[in-house]
PLY file of the C-alpha trace (Angstrom):
ply
format ascii 1.0
element vertex 150
property float x
property float y
property float z
element edge 149
property int vertex1
property int vertex2
end_header
10.96 -26.21 0.74
14.04 -27.41 2.87
15.17 -24.87 5.68
17.90 -25.67 6.60
18.43 -23.97 10.27
21.98 -24.68 12.76
22.00 -22.75 15.82
26.13 -22.55 17.07
24.91 -20.96 20.36
23.41 -21.60 23.28
20.11 -19.48 23.24
17.35 -20.97 22.19
15.45 -20.10 18.88
12.57 -20.25 17.23
13.22 -22.14 14.55
9.27 -22.36 14.13
9.49 -18.71 13.79
11.86 -18.53 11.38
10.48 -21.02 8.99
7.16 -19.15 9.24
9.02 -15.67 7.98
10.59 -17.67 5.26
7.42 -18.87 3.60
5.50 -15.23 4.39
8.41 -13.90 2.14
8.30 -16.63 -0.62
4.47 -16.44 -0.85
4.57 -12.49 -1.19
6.70 -12.56 -3.86
4.59 -15.49 -5.66
8.07 -17.87 -5.08
6.89 -21.53 -5.09
8.40 -23.50 -2.31
10.30 -25.70 -4.45
13.67 -24.03 -3.14
15.99 -24.35 -0.24
17.61 -21.65 2.62
20.14 -22.36 5.10
20.30 -20.20 8.08
23.10 -20.03 11.06
22.31 -18.47 14.54
25.52 -17.18 15.42
27.76 -14.94 18.00
29.32 -11.79 17.33
32.67 -13.29 16.98
31.64 -15.81 14.65
29.77 -12.78 12.31
32.51 -10.47 12.82
34.90 -13.39 12.10
32.33 -13.67 8.60
31.92 -9.98 7.98
35.64 -9.49 7.36
35.90 -12.54 5.06
33.29 -11.13 2.70
32.76 -7.53 3.28
36.76 -6.59 4.26
34.81 -4.99 7.63
36.06 -5.78 10.52
33.63 -5.25 12.99
29.89 -7.77 13.91
26.98 -7.23 12.01
22.93 -8.33 12.47
23.33 -10.09 9.62
24.48 -11.14 6.57
22.99 -12.72 3.41
25.25 -14.82 0.62
22.73 -15.49 -2.17
23.23 -17.97 -4.66
21.40 -16.65 -7.71
21.56 -13.15 -9.37
19.11 -11.82 -9.86
19.96 -9.16 -12.46
20.73 -12.51 -15.19
19.75 -15.46 -13.97
16.18 -16.20 -12.96
14.65 -19.24 -11.06
14.18 -22.24 -12.62
11.39 -23.02 -14.39
11.65 -26.63 -15.01
10.23 -27.32 -11.47
14.14 -28.02 -9.93
14.93 -27.07 -6.71
16.58 -23.62 -6.71
18.90 -23.50 -3.90
18.39 -19.36 -2.68
21.67 -18.76 -0.85
22.51 -18.45 3.34
21.79 -16.30 6.52
23.69 -15.88 8.71
21.79 -14.50 12.20
24.21 -12.60 14.87
21.83 -13.65 18.25
23.82 -11.33 19.72
23.19 -8.48 17.86
19.44 -9.11 17.58
19.76 -9.06 20.84
20.83 -5.69 21.19
18.72 -4.32 18.84
15.76 -5.87 20.48
16.41 -3.94 23.46
17.14 -0.62 21.78
13.81 -0.97 19.36
12.13 -1.75 22.51
10.38 -5.25 20.75
10.87 -8.35 21.07
14.00 -11.15 20.22
10.98 -13.04 17.99
10.26 -9.86 15.94
14.23 -8.54 15.60
14.93 -12.33 14.36
11.78 -11.96 12.12
12.90 -8.64 11.03
16.70 -10.07 10.39
15.41 -13.20 8.52
12.71 -11.31 6.29
15.47 -8.64 5.25
17.68 -11.23 4.42
15.54 -13.28 2.52
14.76 -10.35 0.53
18.56 -9.94 -0.26
18.64 -13.37 -0.94
15.62 -13.12 -3.90
17.69 -10.07 -5.55
16.83 -6.92 -3.18
19.17 -4.26 -2.11
18.76 -1.22 -0.51
21.36 1.23 -1.95
19.73 4.05 -3.13
16.76 5.65 -1.37
14.93 4.36 -3.35
15.64 0.81 -3.57
15.89 0.91 0.26
12.15 2.44 0.63
10.87 -0.33 -1.46
13.02 -3.08 0.78
11.99 -2.18 3.67
8.17 -1.70 2.97
8.35 -5.02 1.71
9.92 -5.85 5.31
6.88 -4.61 7.41
4.24 -5.95 4.67
5.92 -9.19 5.23
5.96 -9.17 9.20
2.64 -7.11 9.72
1.18 -10.30 7.59
2.85 -12.85 10.19
1.09 -10.63 12.88
4.91 -9.22 13.78
3.92 -5.95 13.87
6.45 -3.33 15.78
0 1
1 2
2 3
3 4
4 5
5 6
6 7
7 8
8 9
9 10
10 11
11 12
12 13
13 14
14 15
15 16
16 17
17 18
18 19
19 20
20 21
21 22
22 23
23 24
24 25
25 26
26 27
27 28
28 29
29 30
30 31
31 32
32 33
33 34
34 35
35 36
36 37
37 38
38 39
39 40
40 41
41 42
42 43
43 44
44 45
45 46
46 47
47 48
48 49
49 50
50 51
51 52
52 53
53 54
54 55
55 56
56 57
57 58
58 59
59 60
60 61
61 62
62 63
63 64
64 65
65 66
66 67
67 68
68 69
69 70
70 71
71 72
72 73
73 74
74 75
75 76
76 77
77 78
78 79
79 80
80 81
81 82
82 83
83 84
84 85
85 86
86 87
87 88
88 89
89 90
90 91
91 92
92 93
93 94
94 95
95 96
96 97
97 98
98 99
99 100
100 101
101 102
102 103
103 104
104 105
105 106
106 107
107 108
108 109
109 110
110 111
111 112
112 113
113 114
114 115
115 116
116 117
117 118
118 119
119 120
120 121
121 122
122 123
123 124
124 125
125 126
126 127
127 128
128 129
129 130
130 131
131 132
132 133
133 134
134 135
135 136
136 137
137 138
138 139
139 140
140 141
141 142
142 143
143 144
144 145
145 146
146 147
147 148
148 149
């Protein structure tokens, strides 16, 4: 598995935690590690520009997911070749705000955002109440499995 982590901020990030969460999501979903994921840590200005460009939303957000596989039409390769799942972009500013708001650590918030975004890369969404229930249950089970409890 290749996990490319780029930090475009001055905040120290726990790369080991991000890697652990990504591995936990893939294990939970029974996906082999023959894949590649990119994670970029940015500030609110950078994620705001990306959110406006790609989603036409003129505000910063906490995390963006850019999946490269449409699981409604495609599957992961079965021939053993590497699958590039996509890109995750996390706002360290929003993560810090939300960690304070929810009363947990920055690591817990970054772990949550990483798990949430990984599930998006794997085709999950939360547009309906049923989808949201499934996705949020999976997130909590994954985070609990690696000790990132609320």
